[in-house]
N, CA, C and O atoms as a Maestro MAE file, in Angstrom:
{
 s_m_m2io_version
 :::
 2.0.0
}

f_m_ct {
 s_m_title
 :::
 protein
 m_atom[316] {
  # First column is atom index #
  i_m_mmod_type
  r_m_x_coord
  r_m_y_coord
  r_m_z_coord
  i_m_residue_number
  s_m_chain_name
  s_m_pdb_residue_name
  s_m_pdb_atom_name
  i_m_atomic_number
  :::
  1 25 -40.676 49.273 103.690 1 A "MET " " N  " 7
  2 3 -41.483 49.770 102.637 1 A "MET " " CA " 6
  3 2 -42.554 48.794 102.233 1 A "MET " " C  " 6
  4 15 -42.265 47.638 101.924 1 A "MET " " O  " 8
  5 25 -43.738 49.229 102.231 2 A "PRO " " N  " 7
  6 3 -44.830 48.203 101.756 2 A "PRO " " CA " 6
  7 2 -44.744 47.830 100.341 2 A "PRO " " C  " 6
  8 15 -44.337 48.627 99.495 2 A "PRO " " O  " 8
  9 25 -45.147 46.547 100.045 3 A "VAL " " N  " 7
  10 3 -45.160 46.028 98.789 3 A "VAL " " CA " 6
  11 2 -46.344 46.545 98.008 3 A "VAL " " C  " 6
  12 15 -47.428 46.614 98.585 3 A "VAL " " O  " 8
  13 25 -46.239 46.891 96.824 4 A "LYS " " N  " 7
  14 3 -47.190 47.427 95.830 4 A "LYS " " CA " 6
  15 2 -47.900 46.268 95.251 4 A "LYS " " C  " 6
  16 15 -47.311 45.529 94.462 4 A "LYS " " O  " 8
  17 25 -49.170 46.055 95.602 5 A "THR " " N  " 7
  18 3 -49.767 44.934 95.132 5 A "THR " " CA " 6
  19 2 -50.960 45.412 94.067 5 A "THR " " C  " 6
  20 15 -51.555 46.483 94.180 5 A "THR " " O  " 8
  21 25 -51.193 44.491 93.075 6 A "ILE " " N  " 7
  22 3 -52.319 44.669 92.156 6 A "ILE " " CA " 6
  23 2 -53.222 43.337 92.071 6 A "ILE " " C  " 6
  24 15 -52.771 42.280 92.510 6 A "ILE " " O  " 8
  25 25 -54.305 43.396 91.588 7 A "SER " " N  " 7
  26 3 -55.185 42.318 91.453 7 A "SER " " CA " 6
  27 2 -54.507 41.454 90.307 7 A "SER " " C  " 6
  28 15 -53.790 41.953 89.440 7 A "SER " " O  " 8
  29 25 -54.808 40.117 90.397 8 A "LEU " " N  " 7
  30 3 -54.205 39.110 89.329 8 A "LEU " " CA " 6
  31 2 -54.758 39.571 87.948 8 A "LEU " " C  " 6
  32 15 -54.061 39.626 86.934 8 A "LEU " " O  " 8
  33 25 -56.074 39.898 88.007 9 A "ILE " " N  " 7
  34 3 -56.704 40.288 86.728 9 A "ILE " " CA " 6
  35 2 -56.041 41.507 85.963 9 A "ILE " " C  " 6
  36 15 -56.279 41.722 84.775 9 A "ILE " " O  " 8
  37 25 -55.241 42.244 86.684 10 A "ASP " " N  " 7
  38 3 -54.535 43.400 86.044 10 A "ASP " " CA " 6
  39 2 -53.277 43.137 85.314 10 A "ASP " " C  " 6
  40 15 -52.670 44.009 84.694 10 A "ASP " " O  " 8
  41 25 -52.871 41.780 85.420 11 A "LEU " " N  " 7
  42 3 -51.577 41.409 84.703 11 A "LEU " " CA " 6
  43 2 -51.990 41.120 83.303 11 A "LEU " " C  " 6
  44 15 -53.155 40.809 83.057 11 A "LEU " " O  " 8
  45 25 -51.013 41.217 82.304 12 A "LYS " " N  " 7
  46 3 -51.215 40.892 81.052 12 A "LYS " " CA " 6
  47 2 -50.602 39.529 80.659 12 A "LYS " " C  " 6
  48 15 -49.733 39.016 81.363 12 A "LYS " " O  " 8
  49 25 -51.067 38.941 79.518 13 A "GLU " " N  " 7
  50 3 -50.551 37.783 79.059 13 A "GLU " " CA " 6
  51 2 -48.966 37.696 79.000 13 A "GLU " " C  " 6
  52 15 -48.303 38.588 78.469 13 A "GLU " " O  " 8
  53 25 -48.444 36.661 79.528 14 A "GLY " " N  " 7
  54 3 -46.972 36.477 79.477 14 A "GLY " " CA " 6
  55 2 -46.233 37.093 80.797 14 A "GLY " " C  " 6
  56 15 -45.097 36.743 81.118 14 A "GLY " " O  " 8
  57 25 -46.951 37.985 81.478 15 A "GLN " " N  " 7
  58 3 -46.478 38.417 82.678 15 A "GLN " " CA " 6
  59 2 -46.264 37.407 83.865 15 A "GLN " " C  " 6
  60 15 -47.029 36.453 84.007 15 A "GLN " " O  " 8
  61 25 -45.358 37.605 84.595 16 A "LYS " " N  " 7
  62 3 -45.185 36.744 85.714 16 A "LYS " " CA " 6
  63 2 -45.439 37.616 87.055 16 A "LYS " " C  " 6
  64 15 -45.295 38.839 87.067 16 A "LYS " " O  " 8
  65 25 -45.804 36.913 88.097 17 A "GLY " " N  " 7
  66 3 -46.012 37.503 89.347 17 A "GLY " " CA " 6
  67 2 -45.869 36.602 90.478 17 A "GLY " " C  " 6
  68 15 -45.680 35.395 90.329 17 A "GLY " " O  " 8
  69 25 -45.960 37.186 91.626 18 A "ILE " " N  " 7
  70 3 -45.893 36.497 92.909 18 A "ILE " " CA " 6
  71 2 -47.130 36.683 93.817 18 A "ILE " " C  " 6
  72 15 -47.424 37.811 94.211 18 A "ILE " " O  " 8
  73 25 -47.826 35.652 94.139 19 A "VAL " " N  " 7
  74 3 -49.011 35.802 95.131 19 A "VAL " " CA " 6
  75 2 -48.538 36.383 96.389 19 A "VAL " " C  " 6
  76 15 -47.609 35.923 97.052 19 A "VAL " " O  " 8
  77 25 -49.299 37.523 96.710 20 A "VAL " " N  " 7
  78 3 -49.029 38.255 98.029 20 A "VAL " " CA " 6
  79 2 -50.113 37.836 99.027 20 A "VAL " " C  " 6
  80 15 -49.819 37.487 100.170 20 A "VAL " " O  " 8
  81 25 -51.349 37.878 98.582 21 A "SER " " N  " 7
  82 3 -52.448 37.483 99.590 21 A "SER " " CA " 6
  83 2 -53.691 37.262 98.841 21 A "SER " " C  " 6
  84 15 -53.751 37.616 97.663 21 A "SER " " O  " 8
  85 25 -54.749 36.672 99.463 22 A "VAL " " N  " 7
  86 3 -56.045 36.343 98.874 22 A "VAL " " CA " 6
  87 2 -57.026 36.887 99.768 22 A "VAL " " C  " 6
  88 15 -56.991 36.598 100.964 22 A "VAL " " O  " 8
  89 25 -57.968 37.711 99.252 23 A "LEU " " N  " 7
  90 3 -59.005 38.351 100.144 23 A "LEU " " CA " 6
  91 2 -60.235 37.354 99.990 23 A "LEU " " C  " 6
  92 15 -60.466 36.733 98.952 23 A "LEU " " O  " 8
  93 25 -60.901 37.287 101.007 24 A "GLY " " N  " 7
  94 3 -62.088 36.288 100.920 24 A "GLY " " CA " 6
  95 2 -62.149 35.500 102.307 24 A "GLY " " C  " 6
  96 15 -61.318 35.589 103.211 24 A "GLY " " O  " 8
  97 25 -63.199 34.780 102.296 25 A "GLY " " N  " 7
  98 3 -63.601 33.947 103.466 25 A "GLY " " CA " 6
  99 2 -62.644 32.681 103.482 25 A "GLY " " C  " 6
  100 15 -61.851 32.423 102.577 25 A "GLY " " O  " 8
  101 25 -62.806 32.003 104.515 26 A "TYR " " N  " 7
  102 3 -62.029 30.794 104.747 26 A "TYR " " CA " 6
  103 2 -62.114 29.741 103.654 26 A "TYR " " C  " 6
  104 15 -61.118 29.105 103.307 26 A "TYR " " O  " 8
  105 25 -63.361 29.559 103.097 27 A "GLY " " N  " 7
  106 3 -63.605 28.678 101.947 27 A "GLY " " CA " 6
  107 2 -62.790 29.011 100.817 27 A "GLY " " C  " 6
  108 15 -62.032 28.177 100.321 27 A "GLY " " O  " 8
  109 25 -62.905 30.248 100.353 28 A "VAL " " N  " 7
  110 3 -61.973 30.686 99.098 28 A "VAL " " CA " 6
  111 2 -60.563 30.486 99.337 28 A "VAL " " C  " 6
  112 15 -59.860 29.865 98.540 28 A "VAL " " O  " 8
  113 25 -60.076 31.047 100.531 29 A "ILE " " N  " 7
  114 3 -58.657 30.959 100.790 29 A "ILE " " CA " 6
  115 2 -58.189 29.482 100.819 29 A "ILE " " C  " 6
  116 15 -57.145 29.169 100.247 29 A "ILE " " O  " 8
  117 25 -58.960 28.549 101.488 30 A "GLN " " N  " 7
  118 3 -58.646 27.114 101.522 30 A "GLN " " CA " 6
  119 2 -58.601 26.564 100.159 30 A "GLN " " C  " 6
  120 15 -57.634 25.889 99.806 30 A "GLN " " O  " 8
  121 25 -59.622 26.818 99.342 31 A "ARG " " N  " 7
  122 3 -59.642 26.226 97.974 31 A "ARG " " CA " 6
  123 2 -58.514 26.723 97.078 31 A "ARG " " C  " 6
  124 15 -57.946 25.927 96.330 31 A "ARG " " O  " 8
  125 25 -58.190 27.925 97.120 32 A "LEU " " N  " 7
  126 3 -57.077 28.397 96.375 32 A "LEU " " CA " 6
  127 2 -55.615 27.875 96.753 32 A "LEU " " C  " 6
  128 15 -54.687 27.652 95.975 32 A "LEU " " O  " 8
  129 25 -55.644 27.723 98.266 33 A "SER " " N  " 7
  130 3 -54.443 27.110 98.797 33 A "SER " " CA " 6
  131 2 -54.218 25.665 98.333 33 A "SER " " C  " 6
  132 15 -53.116 25.241 97.986 33 A "SER " " O  " 8
  133 25 -55.398 24.909 98.356 34 A "ASP " " N  " 7
  134 3 -55.423 23.571 97.843 34 A "ASP " " CA " 6
  135 2 -54.875 23.398 96.349 34 A "ASP " " C  " 6
  136 15 -54.287 22.395 95.945 34 A "ASP " " O  " 8
  137 25 -55.177 24.594 95.561 35 A "MET " " N  " 7
  138 3 -54.731 24.495 94.181 35 A "MET " " CA " 6
  139 2 -53.285 25.067 93.966 35 A "MET " " C  " 6
  140 15 -52.764 25.174 92.856 35 A "MET " " O  " 8
  141 25 -52.724 25.406 95.096 36 A "GLY " " N  " 7
  142 3 -51.237 25.795 95.013 36 A "GLY " " CA " 6
  143 2 -51.221 27.400 95.003 36 A "GLY " " C  " 6
  144 15 -50.095 27.893 94.931 36 A "GLY " " O  " 8
  145 25 -52.190 28.192 95.058 37 A "LEU " " N  " 7
  146 3 -52.099 29.644 95.112 37 A "LEU " " CA " 6
  147 2 -52.019 30.003 96.594 37 A "LEU " " C  " 6
  148 15 -53.024 30.223 97.269 37 A "LEU " " O  " 8
  149 25 -50.664 30.055 97.105 38 A "THR " " N  " 7
  150 3 -50.276 30.480 98.407 38 A "THR " " CA " 6
  151 2 -49.310 31.647 98.346 38 A "THR " " C  " 6
  152 15 -48.507 31.724 97.417 38 A "THR " " O  " 8
  153 25 -49.359 32.507 99.251 39 A "PRO " " N  " 7
  154 3 -48.375 33.627 99.256 39 A "PRO " " CA " 6
  155 2 -46.934 33.156 99.057 39 A "PRO " " C  " 6
  156 15 -46.459 32.183 99.643 39 A "PRO " " O  " 8
  157 25 -46.288 33.913 98.199 40 A "GLY " " N  " 7
  158 3 -44.894 33.718 97.860 40 A "GLY " " CA " 6
  159 2 -44.699 32.833 96.686 40 A "GLY " " C  " 6
  160 15 -43.561 32.600 96.277 40 A "GLY " " O  " 8
  161 25 -45.843 32.286 96.077 41 A "THR " " N  " 7
  162 3 -45.699 31.356 94.934 41 A "THR " " CA " 6
  163 2 -45.733 32.238 93.668 41 A "THR " " C  " 6
  164 15 -46.480 33.204 93.515 41 A "THR " " O  " 8
  165 25 -44.790 31.762 92.743 42 A "GLU " " N  " 7
  166 3 -44.644 32.484 91.432 42 A "GLU " " CA " 6
  167 2 -45.450 31.856 90.389 42 A "GLU " " C  " 6
  168 15 -45.529 30.628 90.358 42 A "GLU " " O  " 8
  169 25 -46.068 32.598 89.513 43 A "PHE " " N  " 7
  170 3 -46.927 32.185 88.404 43 A "PHE " " CA " 6
  171 2 -46.806 32.928 87.239 43 A "PHE " " C  " 6
  172 15 -46.170 33.981 87.266 43 A "PHE " " O  " 8
  173 25 -47.378 32.490 86.120 44 A "GLU " " N  " 7
  174 3 -47.316 33.259 84.828 44 A "GLU " " CA " 6
  175 2 -48.752 33.244 84.213 44 A "GLU " " C  " 6
  176 15 -49.500 32.270 84.291 44 A "GLU " " O  " 8
  177 25 -49.048 34.371 83.620 45 A "ILE " " N  " 7
  178 3 -50.454 34.536 82.933 45 A "ILE " " CA " 6
  179 2 -50.256 33.839 81.602 45 A "ILE " " C  " 6
  180 15 -49.400 34.245 80.815 45 A "ILE " " O  " 8
  181 25 -50.968 32.881 81.357 46 A "LEU " " N  " 7
  182 3 -50.857 32.204 80.035 46 A "LEU " " CA " 6
  183 2 -51.904 32.796 78.945 46 A "LEU " " C  " 6
  184 15 -51.566 32.979 77.775 46 A "LEU " " O  " 8
  185 25 -53.206 33.079 79.434 47 A "ARG " " N  " 7
  186 3 -54.178 33.496 78.582 47 A "ARG " " CA " 6
  187 2 -55.141 34.315 79.387 47 A "ARG " " C  " 6
  188 15 -55.309 34.090 80.586 47 A "ARG " " O  " 8
  189 25 -55.776 35.264 78.742 48 A "LYS " " N  " 7
  190 3 -56.765 36.012 79.251 48 A "LYS " " CA " 6
  191 2 -57.962 36.198 78.311 48 A "LYS " " C  " 6
  192 15 -57.789 36.632 77.172 48 A "LYS " " O  " 8
  193 25 -59.156 35.878 78.773 49 A "GLY " " N  " 7
  194 3 -60.267 36.120 77.901 49 A "GLY " " CA " 6
  195 2 -60.380 37.674 77.707 49 A "GLY " " C  " 6
  196 15 -59.645 38.465 78.298 49 A "GLY " " O  " 8
  197 25 -61.362 38.038 76.830 50 A "ARG " " N  " 7
  198 3 -61.521 39.411 76.615 50 A "ARG " " CA " 6
  199 2 -61.669 40.275 78.081 50 A "ARG " " C  " 6
  200 15 -61.079 41.328 78.321 50 A "ARG " " O  " 8
  201 25 -62.440 39.689 78.837 51 A "LEU " " N  " 7
  202 3 -62.621 40.207 80.213 51 A "LEU " " CA " 6
  203 2 -62.150 39.185 81.290 51 A "LEU " " C  " 6
  204 15 -61.460 39.509 82.256 51 A "LEU " " O  " 8
  205 25 -62.584 37.931 81.037 52 A "CYS " " N  " 7
  206 3 -62.286 36.766 81.943 52 A "CYS " " CA " 6
  207 2 -62.558 35.570 81.193 52 A "CYS " " C  " 6
  208 15 -63.142 35.699 80.118 52 A "CYS " " O  " 8
  209 25 -62.225 34.422 81.594 53 A "PRO " " N  " 7
  210 3 -61.399 34.034 82.826 53 A "PRO " " CA " 6
  211 2 -59.765 34.304 82.469 53 A "PRO " " C  " 6
  212 15 -59.323 34.759 81.414 53 A "PRO " " O  " 8
  213 25 -59.125 33.951 83.476 54 A "VAL " " N  " 7
  214 3 -57.525 34.019 83.394 54 A "VAL " " CA " 6
  215 2 -56.970 32.667 83.508 54 A "VAL " " C  " 6
  216 15 -57.318 31.976 84.465 54 A "VAL " " O  " 8
  217 25 -56.103 32.191 82.595 55 A "GLU " " N  " 7
  218 3 -55.478 30.936 82.633 55 A "GLU " " CA " 6
  219 2 -54.012 31.243 83.131 55 A "GLU " " C  " 6
  220 15 -53.332 32.083 82.542 55 A "GLU " " O  " 8
  221 25 -53.527 30.539 84.241 56 A "ILE " " N  " 7
  222 3 -52.285 30.847 84.780 56 A "ILE " " CA " 6
  223 2 -51.529 29.424 84.845 56 A "ILE " " C  " 6
  224 15 -52.125 28.347 84.868 56 A "ILE " " O  " 8
  225 25 -50.263 29.566 84.869 57 A "SER " " N  " 7
  226 3 -49.336 28.474 85.123 57 A "SER " " CA " 6
  227 2 -48.753 28.538 86.568 57 A "SER " " C  " 6
  228 15 -48.127 29.545 86.897 57 A "SER " " O  " 8
  229 25 -48.907 27.648 87.328 58 A "ILE " " N  " 7
  230 3 -48.440 27.638 88.697 58 A "ILE " " CA " 6
  231 2 -48.003 26.278 89.249 58 A "ILE " " C  " 6
  232 15 -48.770 25.318 89.325 58 A "ILE " " O  " 8
  233 25 -46.755 26.261 89.619 59 A "ARG " " N  " 7
  234 3 -46.312 25.040 90.205 59 A "ARG " " CA " 6
  235 2 -46.343 23.812 89.301 59 A "ARG " " C  " 6
  236 15 -46.494 22.691 89.787 59 A "ARG " " O  " 8
  237 25 -46.193 24.025 87.901 60 A "GLY " " N  " 7
  238 3 -46.251 22.972 86.890 60 A "GLY " " CA " 6
  239 2 -47.614 22.603 86.566 60 A "GLY " " C  " 6
  240 15 -47.817 21.584 85.907 60 A "GLY " " O  " 8
  241 25 -48.605 23.362 86.981 61 A "SER " " N  " 7
  242 3 -50.019 23.003 86.506 61 A "SER " " CA " 6
  243 2 -50.618 24.274 85.890 61 A "SER " " C  " 6
  244 15 -50.068 25.364 86.046 61 A "SER " " O  " 8
  245 25 -51.726 24.127 85.203 62 A "LYS " " N  " 7
  246 3 -52.462 25.244 84.525 62 A "LYS " " CA " 6
  247 2 -53.825 25.183 85.340 62 A "LYS " " C  " 6
  248 15 -54.442 24.151 85.608 62 A "LYS " " O  " 8
  249 25 -54.195 26.537 85.697 63 A "LEU " " N  " 7
  250 3 -55.399 26.765 86.488 63 A "LEU " " CA " 6
  251 2 -56.143 27.860 85.675 63 A "LEU " " C  " 6
  252 15 -55.475 28.752 85.153 63 A "LEU " " O  " 8
  253 25 -57.525 27.836 85.539 64 A "VAL " " N  " 7
  254 3 -58.372 28.782 84.924 64 A "VAL " " CA " 6
  255 2 -59.180 29.364 86.191 64 A "VAL " " C  " 6
  256 15 -59.805 28.672 86.993 64 A "VAL " " O  " 8
  257 25 -59.060 30.667 86.218 65 A "ILE " " N  " 7
  258 3 -59.644 31.302 87.345 65 A "ILE " " CA " 6
  259 2 -60.679 32.426 86.837 65 A "ILE " " C  " 6
  260 15 -60.341 33.277 86.014 65 A "ILE " " O  " 8
  261 25 -61.895 32.362 87.363 66 A "GLY " " N  " 7
  262 3 -62.915 33.292 86.922 66 A "GLY " " CA " 6
  263 2 -62.595 34.724 87.463 66 A "GLY " " C  " 6
  264 15 -61.778 34.941 88.357 66 A "GLY " " O  " 8
  265 25 -63.342 35.686 86.811 67 A "CYS " " N  " 7
  266 3 -63.113 37.040 87.231 67 A "CYS " " CA " 6
  267 2 -63.404 37.476 88.777 67 A "CYS " " C  " 6
  268 15 -62.716 38.306 89.371 67 A "CYS " " O  " 8
  269 25 -64.492 36.813 89.327 68 A "GLY " " N  " 7
  270 3 -64.668 37.158 90.727 68 A "GLY " " CA " 6
  271 2 -63.595 36.862 91.711 68 A "GLY " " C  " 6
  272 15 -63.318 37.612 92.647 68 A "GLY " " O  " 8
  273 25 -62.952 35.640 91.435 69 A "ILE " " N  " 7
  274 3 -61.890 35.210 92.253 69 A "ILE " " CA " 6
  275 2 -60.507 35.931 91.936 69 A "ILE " " C  " 6
  276 15 -59.719 36.282 92.815 69 A "ILE " " O  " 8
  277 25 -60.315 36.103 90.607 70 A "ALA " " N  " 7
  278 3 -59.067 36.755 90.171 70 A "ALA " " CA " 6
  279 2 -58.917 38.118 90.702 70 A "ALA " " C  " 6
  280 15 -57.788 38.577 90.875 70 A "ALA " " O  " 8
  281 25 -60.001 38.814 90.980 71 A "THR " " N  " 7
  282 3 -59.937 40.164 91.540 71 A "THR " " CA " 6
  283 2 -59.449 40.101 92.943 71 A "THR " " C  " 6
  284 15 -58.840 41.039 93.459 71 A "THR " " O  " 8
  285 25 -59.744 38.902 93.603 72 A "LYS " " N  " 7
  286 3 -59.411 38.835 95.067 72 A "LYS " " CA " 6
  287 2 -57.990 38.358 95.346 72 A "LYS " " C  " 6
  288 15 -57.538 38.319 96.491 72 A "LYS " " O  " 8
  289 25 -57.345 38.019 94.338 73 A "ILE " " N  " 7
  290 3 -55.986 37.540 94.461 73 A "ILE " " CA " 6
  291 2 -55.037 38.741 94.239 73 A "ILE " " C  " 6
  292 15 -54.970 39.310 93.149 73 A "ILE " " O  " 8
  293 25 -54.319 39.095 95.298 74 A "LEU " " N  " 7
  294 3 -53.353 40.185 95.214 74 A "LEU " " CA " 6
  295 2 -51.940 39.663 94.946 74 A "LEU " " C  " 6
  296 15 -51.451 38.718 95.564 74 A "LEU " " O  " 8
  297 25 -51.328 40.340 93.990 75 A "VAL " " N  " 7
  298 3 -50.039 39.825 93.454 75 A "VAL " " CA " 6
  299 2 -49.059 40.982 93.413 75 A "VAL " " C  " 6
  300 15 -49.466 42.138 93.529 75 A "VAL " " O  " 8
  301 25 -47.740 40.685 93.246 76 A "LYS " " N  " 7
  302 3 -46.764 41.584 92.857 76 A "LYS " " CA " 6
  303 2 -46.304 41.210 91.526 76 A "LYS " " C  " 6
  304 15 -46.017 40.036 91.293 76 A "LYS " " O  " 8
  305 25 -46.209 42.132 90.619 77 A "ALA " " N  " 7
  306 3 -45.770 41.860 89.302 77 A "ALA " " CA " 6
  307 2 -44.241 41.713 89.308 77 A "ALA " " C  " 6
  308 15 -43.543 42.475 89.978 77 A "ALA " " O  " 8
  309 25 -43.689 40.657 88.503 78 A "LYS " " N  " 7
  310 3 -42.236 40.491 88.450 78 A "LYS " " CA " 6
  311 2 -41.783 41.307 87.278 78 A "LYS " " C  " 6
  312 15 -42.540 41.489 86.325 78 A "LYS " " O  " 8
  313 25 -40.700 41.750 87.313 79 A "LYS " " N  " 7
  314 3 -39.986 42.528 86.308 79 A "LYS " " CA " 6
  315 2 -39.363 41.689 85.324 79 A "LYS " " C  " 6
  316 15 -38.719 42.192 84.403 79 A "LYS " " O  " 8
  :::
 }
 m_bond[315] {
  # First column is bond index #
  i_m_from
  i_m_to
  i_m_order
  :::
  1 1 2 1
  2 2 3 1
  3 3 4 2
  4 3 5 1
  5 5 6 1
  6 6 7 1
  7 7 8 2
  8 7 9 1
  9 9 10 1
  10 10 11 1
  11 11 12 2
  12 11 13 1
  13 13 14 1
  14 14 15 1
  15 15 16 2
  16 15 17 1
  17 17 18 1
  18 18 19 1
  19 19 20 2
  20 19 21 1
  21 21 22 1
  22 22 23 1
  23 23 24 2
  24 23 25 1
  25 25 26 1
  26 26 27 1
  27 27 28 2
  28 27 29 1
  29 29 30 1
  30 30 31 1
  31 31 32 2
  32 31 33 1
  33 33 34 1
  34 34 35 1
  35 35 36 2
  36 35 37 1
  37 37 38 1
  38 38 39 1
  39 39 40 2
  40 39 41 1
  41 41 42 1
  42 42 43 1
  43 43 44 2
  44 43 45 1
  45 45 46 1
  46 46 47 1
  47 47 48 2
  48 47 49 1
  49 49 50 1
  50 50 51 1
  51 51 52 2
  52 51 53 1
  53 53 54 1
  54 54 55 1
  55 55 56 2
  56 55 57 1
  57 57 58 1
  58 58 59 1
  59 59 60 2
  60 59 61 1
  61 61 62 1
  62 62 63 1
  63 63 64 2
  64 63 65 1
  65 65 66 1
  66 66 67 1
  67 67 68 2
  68 67 69 1
  69 69 70 1
  70 70 71 1
  71 71 72 2
  72 71 73 1
  73 73 74 1
  74 74 75 1
  75 75 76 2
  76 75 77 1
  77 77 78 1
  78 78 79 1
  79 79 80 2
  80 79 81 1
  81 81 82 1
  82 82 83 1
  83 83 84 2
  84 83 85 1
  85 85 86 1
  86 86 87 1
  87 87 88 2
  88 87 89 1
  89 89 90 1
  90 90 91 1
  91 91 92 2
  92 91 93 1
  93 93 94 1
  94 94 95 1
  95 95 96 2
  96 95 97 1
  97 97 98 1
  98 98 99 1
  99 99 100 2
  100 99 101 1
  101 101 102 1
  102 102 103 1
  103 103 104 2
  104 103 105 1
  105 105 106 1
  106 106 107 1
  107 107 108 2
  108 107 109 1
  109 109 110 1
  110 110 111 1
  111 111 112 2
  112 111 113 1
  113 113 114 1
  114 114 115 1
  115 115 116 2
  116 115 117 1
  117 117 118 1
  118 118 119 1
  119 119 120 2
  120 119 121 1
  121 121 122 1
  122 122 123 1
  123 123 124 2
  124 123 125 1
  125 125 126 1
  126 126 127 1
  127 127 128 2
  128 127 129 1
  129 129 130 1
  130 130 131 1
  131 131 132 2
  132 131 133 1
  133 133 134 1
  134 134 135 1
  135 135 136 2
  136 135 137 1
  137 137 138 1
  138 138 139 1
  139 139 140 2
  140 139 141 1
  141 141 142 1
  142 142 143 1
  143 143 144 2
  144 143 145 1
  145 145 146 1
  146 146 147 1
  147 147 148 2
  148 147 149 1
  149 149 150 1
  150 150 151 1
  151 151 152 2
  152 151 153 1
  153 153 154 1
  154 154 155 1
  155 155 156 2
  156 155 157 1
  157 157 158 1
  158 158 159 1
  159 159 160 2
  160 159 161 1
  161 161 162 1
  162 162 163 1
  163 163 164 2
  164 163 165 1
  165 165 166 1
  166 166 167 1
  167 167 168 2
  168 167 169 1
  169 169 170 1
  170 170 171 1
  171 171 172 2
  172 171 173 1
  173 173 174 1
  174 174 175 1
  175 175 176 2
  176 175 177 1
  177 177 178 1
  178 178 179 1
  179 179 180 2
  180 179 181 1
  181 181 182 1
  182 182 183 1
  183 183 184 2
  184 183 185 1
  185 185 186 1
  186 186 187 1
  187 187 188 2
  188 187 189 1
  189 189 190 1
  190 190 191 1
  191 191 192 2
  192 191 193 1
  193 193 194 1
  194 194 195 1
  195 195 196 2
  196 195 197 1
  197 197 198 1
  198 198 199 1
  199 199 200 2
  200 199 201 1
  201 201 202 1
  202 202 203 1
  203 203 204 2
  204 203 205 1
  205 205 206 1
  206 206 207 1
  207 207 208 2
  208 207 209 1
  209 209 210 1
  210 210 211 1
  211 211 212 2
  212 211 213 1
  213 213 214 1
  214 214 215 1
  215 215 216 2
  216 215 217 1
  217 217 218 1
  218 218 219 1
  219 219 220 2
  220 219 221 1
  221 221 222 1
  222 222 223 1
  223 223 224 2
  224 223 225 1
  225 225 226 1
  226 226 227 1
  227 227 228 2
  228 227 229 1
  229 229 230 1
  230 230 231 1
  231 231 232 2
  232 231 233 1
  233 233 234 1
  234 234 235 1
  235 235 236 2
  236 235 237 1
  237 237 238 1
  238 238 239 1
  239 239 240 2
  240 239 241 1
  241 241 242 1
  242 242 243 1
  243 243 244 2
  244 243 245 1
  245 245 246 1
  246 246 247 1
  247 247 248 2
  248 247 249 1
  249 249 250 1
  250 250 251 1
  251 251 252 2
  252 251 253 1
  253 253 254 1
  254 254 255 1
  255 255 256 2
  256 255 257 1
  257 257 258 1
  258 258 259 1
  259 259 260 2
  260 259 261 1
  261 261 262 1
  262 262 263 1
  263 263 264 2
  264 263 265 1
  265 265 266 1
  266 266 267 1
  267 267 268 2
  268 267 269 1
  269 269 270 1
  270 270 271 1
  271 271 272 2
  272 271 273 1
  273 273 274 1
  274 274 275 1
  275 275 276 2
  276 275 277 1
  277 277 278 1
  278 278 279 1
  279 279 280 2
  280 279 281 1
  281 281 282 1
  282 282 283 1
  283 283 284 2
  284 283 285 1
  285 285 286 1
  286 286 287 1
  287 287 288 2
  288 287 289 1
  289 289 290 1
  290 290 291 1
  291 291 292 2
  292 291 293 1
  293 293 294 1
  294 294 295 1
  295 295 296 2
  296 295 297 1
  297 297 298 1
  298 298 299 1
  299 299 300 2
  300 299 301 1
  301 301 302 1
  302 302 303 1
  303 303 304 2
  304 303 305 1
  305 305 306 1
  306 306 307 1
  307 307 308 2
  308 307 309 1
  309 309 310 1
  310 310 311 1
  311 311 312 2
  312 311 313 1
  313 313 314 1
  314 314 315 1
  315 315 316 2
  :::
 }
}
């Protein structure tokens, strides 16, 4: 059964999720990987601007991600 994925930007503050994949070129994927955003990693949405950016907590660090990149990060929401 396929995993239902949504964009990182679709989650609400306080929600947790797991990174499934990242859409984009090698540079984008490598940069996000360097920051700890790799498939299978759990994170939590800390804050969202009215539209963007999105602040997340991942692997003990806080990251702020802009709209363009946040829409390319596919995640599975945790219940």
